TORKOLLUM-114713 format. One record per residue (C-alpha): residue number from 1; x, y, z. Coordinates in Angstrom, 2 decimals. Example, Ala and Ser with C-alpha at 12.3 -4.5 7.8 and 13.67 -1.06 7.14 Angstrom:
<pt k="1" c1="12.30" c2="-4.50" c3="7.80"/>
<pt k="2" c1="13.67" c2="-1.06" c3="7.14"/>
// end
This chain:
<pt k="1" c1="-0.02" c2="-0.11" c3="-0.01"/>
<pt k="2" c1="1.42" c2="3.42" c3="-0.84"/>
<pt k="3" c1="1.68" c2="6.47" c3="1.15"/>
<pt k="4" c1="-1.70" c2="7.90" c3="-0.18"/>
<pt k="5" c1="-3.64" c2="4.62" c3="0.24"/>
<pt k="6" c1="-2.73" c2="4.22" c3="3.91"/>
<pt k="7" c1="-3.30" c2="7.86" c3="4.43"/>
<pt k="8" c1="-6.70" c2="7.33" c3="3.12"/>
<pt k="9" c1="-7.02" c2="4.38" c3="4.83"/>
<pt k="10" c1="-6.08" c2="5.84" c3="8.07"/>
<pt k="11" c1="-8.45" c2="8.67" c3="7.45"/>
<pt k="12" c1="-11.14" c2="6.25" c3="6.86"/>
<pt k="13" c1="-10.85" c2="4.20" c3="9.82"/>
<pt k="14" c1="-11.26" c2="7.80" c3="12.09"/>
<pt k="15" c1="-14.08" c2="8.55" c3="10.03"/>
<pt k="16" c1="-15.81" c2="5.49" c3="10.16"/>
<pt k="17" c1="-15.11" c2="4.76" c3="14.03"/>
<pt k="18" c1="-16.58" c2="8.65" c3="14.59"/>
<pt k="19" c1="-19.81" c2="7.37" c3="12.43"/>
<pt k="20" c1="-20.28" c2="3.78" c3="13.29"/>
<pt k="21" c1="-18.60" c2="3.62" c3="16.77"/>
<pt k="22" c1="-15.55" c2="1.62" c3="17.65"/>
<pt k="23" c1="-17.10" c2="-1.86" c3="18.92"/>
<pt k="24" c1="-18.91" c2="-1.77" c3="15.23"/>
<pt k="25" c1="-15.58" c2="-1.06" c3="13.58"/>
<pt k="26" c1="-13.36" c2="-3.47" c3="15.88"/>
<pt k="27" c1="-15.71" c2="-6.56" c3="15.06"/>
<pt k="28" c1="-15.47" c2="-5.69" c3="11.69"/>
<pt k="29" c1="-11.58" c2="-5.58" c3="11.61"/>
<pt k="30" c1="-11.68" c2="-8.71" c3="13.92"/>
<pt k="31" c1="-13.65" c2="-10.59" c3="11.78"/>
<pt k="32" c1="-11.47" c2="-9.76" c3="8.72"/>
<pt k="33" c1="-10.12" c2="-12.90" c3="6.99"/>
<pt k="34" c1="-7.71" c2="-12.88" c3="4.44"/>
<pt k="35" c1="-10.43" c2="-13.43" c3="2.15"/>
<pt k="36" c1="-12.73" c2="-10.11" c3="2.78"/>
<pt k="37" c1="-9.85" c2="-7.95" c3="4.14"/>
<pt k="38" c1="-9.35" c2="-6.33" c3="0.65"/>
<pt k="39" c1="-12.87" c2="-5.44" c3="0.78"/>
<pt k="40" c1="-12.96" c2="-3.93" c3="4.44"/>
<pt k="41" c1="-9.45" c2="-2.28" c3="3.08"/>
<pt k="42" c1="-11.65" c2="-1.05" c3="0.13"/>
<pt k="43" c1="-14.72" c2="0.31" c3="2.45"/>
<pt k="44" c1="-12.23" c2="2.34" c3="4.75"/>
<pt k="45" c1="-10.36" c2="3.76" c3="1.88"/>
<pt k="46" c1="-13.39" c2="4.34" c3="-0.40"/>
<pt k="47" c1="-16.01" c2="4.88" c3="1.48"/>
<pt k="48" c1="-15.02" c2="6.60" c3="4.44"/>
<pt k="49" c1="-11.55" c2="7.61" c3="3.60"/>
<pt k="50" c1="-12.44" c2="9.43" c3="0.32"/>
<pt k="51" c1="-16.55" c2="9.97" c3="0.46"/>
<pt k="52" c1="-17.49" c2="10.37" c3="4.16"/>
<pt k="53" c1="-14.06" c2="12.41" c3="4.53"/>
<pt k="54" c1="-14.97" c2="14.92" c3="1.81"/>
<pt k="55" c1="-15.32" c2="18.77" c3="2.84"/>
<pt k="56" c1="-18.39" c2="20.35" c3="2.05"/>
<pt k="57" c1="-21.09" c2="18.41" c3="3.67"/>
<pt k="58" c1="-21.34" c2="17.53" c3="7.44"/>
<pt k="59" c1="-21.71" c2="14.00" c3="9.03"/>
<pt k="60" c1="-25.20" c2="14.79" c3="9.56"/>
<pt k="61" c1="-25.83" c2="15.57" c3="5.91"/>
<pt k="62" c1="-24.05" c2="12.33" c3="4.73"/>
<pt k="63" c1="-25.91" c2="10.45" c3="7.18"/>
<pt k="64" c1="-29.24" c2="11.95" c3="5.86"/>
<pt k="65" c1="-28.43" c2="11.18" c3="2.38"/>
<pt k="66" c1="-27.11" c2="7.65" c3="3.39"/>
<pt k="67" c1="-30.30" c2="6.66" c3="5.26"/>
<pt k="68" c1="-32.04" c2="7.66" c3="2.23"/>
<pt k="69" c1="-30.04" c2="5.65" c3="-0.17"/>
<pt k="70" c1="-29.62" c2="2.72" c3="1.89"/>
<pt k="71" c1="-33.60" c2="2.58" c3="2.29"/>
<pt k="72" c1="-34.28" c2="3.27" c3="-1.37"/>
<pt k="73" c1="-32.64" c2="0.07" c3="-2.26"/>
<pt k="74" c1="-33.98" c2="-1.89" c3="0.26"/>
<pt k="75" c1="-30.69" c2="-2.57" c3="2.43"/>
<pt k="76" c1="-32.22" c2="-3.28" c3="5.68"/>
<pt k="77" c1="-29.09" c2="-4.42" c3="7.79"/>
<pt k="78" c1="-27.53" c2="-1.02" c3="6.65"/>
<pt k="79" c1="-30.41" c2="0.81" c3="7.40"/>
<pt k="80" c1="-30.40" c2="-0.12" c3="10.72"/>
<pt k="81" c1="-26.93" c2="0.35" c3="11.26"/>
<pt k="82" c1="-27.02" c2="3.85" c3="10.11"/>
<pt k="83" c1="-29.95" c2="4.82" c3="12.18"/>
<pt k="84" c1="-27.63" c2="4.07" c3="15.08"/>
<pt k="85" c1="-25.25" c2="5.92" c3="13.77"/>
<pt k="86" c1="-27.31" c2="9.05" c3="13.70"/>
<pt k="87" c1="-26.44" c2="9.31" c3="17.62"/>
<pt k="88" c1="-22.66" c2="10.22" c3="16.33"/>
<pt k="89" c1="-23.75" c2="11.86" c3="13.23"/>
<pt k="90" c1="-26.27" c2="14.67" c3="14.45"/>
<pt k="91" c1="-29.10" c2="13.54" c3="12.49"/>
<pt k="92" c1="-32.09" c2="13.85" c3="14.29"/>
<pt k="93" c1="-35.26" c2="11.64" c3="14.23"/>
<pt k="94" c1="-37.28" c2="14.59" c3="12.18"/>
<pt k="95" c1="-34.32" c2="14.41" c3="9.48"/>
<pt k="96" c1="-34.94" c2="10.67" c3="9.24"/>
<pt k="97" c1="-38.46" c2="10.78" c3="8.69"/>
<pt k="98" c1="-37.81" c2="13.58" c3="6.26"/>
<pt k="99" c1="-35.25" c2="11.38" c3="4.50"/>
<pt k="100" c1="-38.05" c2="8.39" c3="4.27"/>
<pt k="101" c1="-40.59" c2="10.51" c3="3.06"/>
<pt k="102" c1="-38.44" c2="11.24" c3="-0.03"/>
<pt k="103" c1="-37.82" c2="7.83" c3="-0.51"/>
<pt k="104" c1="-41.66" c2="7.30" c3="-0.36"/>
<pt k="105" c1="-42.32" c2="9.09" c3="-3.12"/>
<pt k="106" c1="-39.00" c2="8.69" c3="-5.40"/>
<pt k="107" c1="-38.35" c2="5.07" c3="-4.65"/>
<pt k="108" c1="-41.53" c2="3.82" c3="-3.51"/>
<pt k="109" c1="-43.91" c2="3.63" c3="-0.56"/>
<pt k="110" c1="-42.91" c2="-0.09" c3="-0.05"/>
<pt k="111" c1="-39.29" c2="0.78" c3="0.50"/>
<pt k="112" c1="-40.24" c2="3.62" c3="2.73"/>
<pt k="113" c1="-42.80" c2="1.85" c3="4.84"/>
<pt k="114" c1="-39.99" c2="-0.88" c3="5.47"/>
<pt k="115" c1="-37.39" c2="1.94" c3="6.44"/>
<pt k="116" c1="-40.04" c2="3.09" c3="9.08"/>
<pt k="117" c1="-40.39" c2="0.13" c3="10.74"/>
<pt k="118" c1="-36.80" c2="-0.53" c3="10.86"/>
<pt k="119" c1="-35.68" c2="2.82" c3="12.28"/>
<pt k="120" c1="-39.02" c2="2.42" c3="15.19"/>
<pt k="121" c1="-37.16" c2="-0.65" c3="15.99"/>
<pt k="122" c1="-34.12" c2="0.78" c3="16.42"/>
<pt k="123" c1="-35.31" c2="4.00" c3="18.04"/>
<pt k="124" c1="-36.84" c2="1.55" c3="20.73"/>
<pt k="125" c1="-33.54" c2="-0.31" c3="21.18"/>
<pt k="126" c1="-31.51" c2="2.83" c3="21.47"/>
<pt k="127" c1="-34.44" c2="4.43" c3="23.84"/>
<pt k="128" c1="-34.35" c2="1.52" c3="25.95"/>
<pt k="129" c1="-30.63" c2="1.47" c3="26.25"/>
<pt k="130" c1="-30.59" c2="5.01" c3="27.28"/>
<pt k="131" c1="-33.11" c2="4.09" c3="30.09"/>
<pt k="132" c1="-31.83" c2="0.79" c3="31.29"/>
// end
């Protein structure tokens, strides 16, 4: 890995940890094998070290767009992960609602319906953890 790639990887891990939290990133890193380590490196460099680290948009804005895209594409596990991550990005529940309303119009009511259901389940878990 050249110096630019190493720097992008390091920055990517920092941003990924800031958004998703240390426990999630530690689990992903610990679970990596020789088979999927290149994929984990790609995610760290491209998604987190390049796109999420770009100037211009806040983590909150990126979080809202990411949630809308994941919901529109039906990536349920990632929707749940990124709803949890809003605790770190500053995206509010109102922001998430607005994003999913856009999903309903531009990607379909069934996709938005599923995303709202997932978000409500995650909020219940988060609220339970905050009170327990």
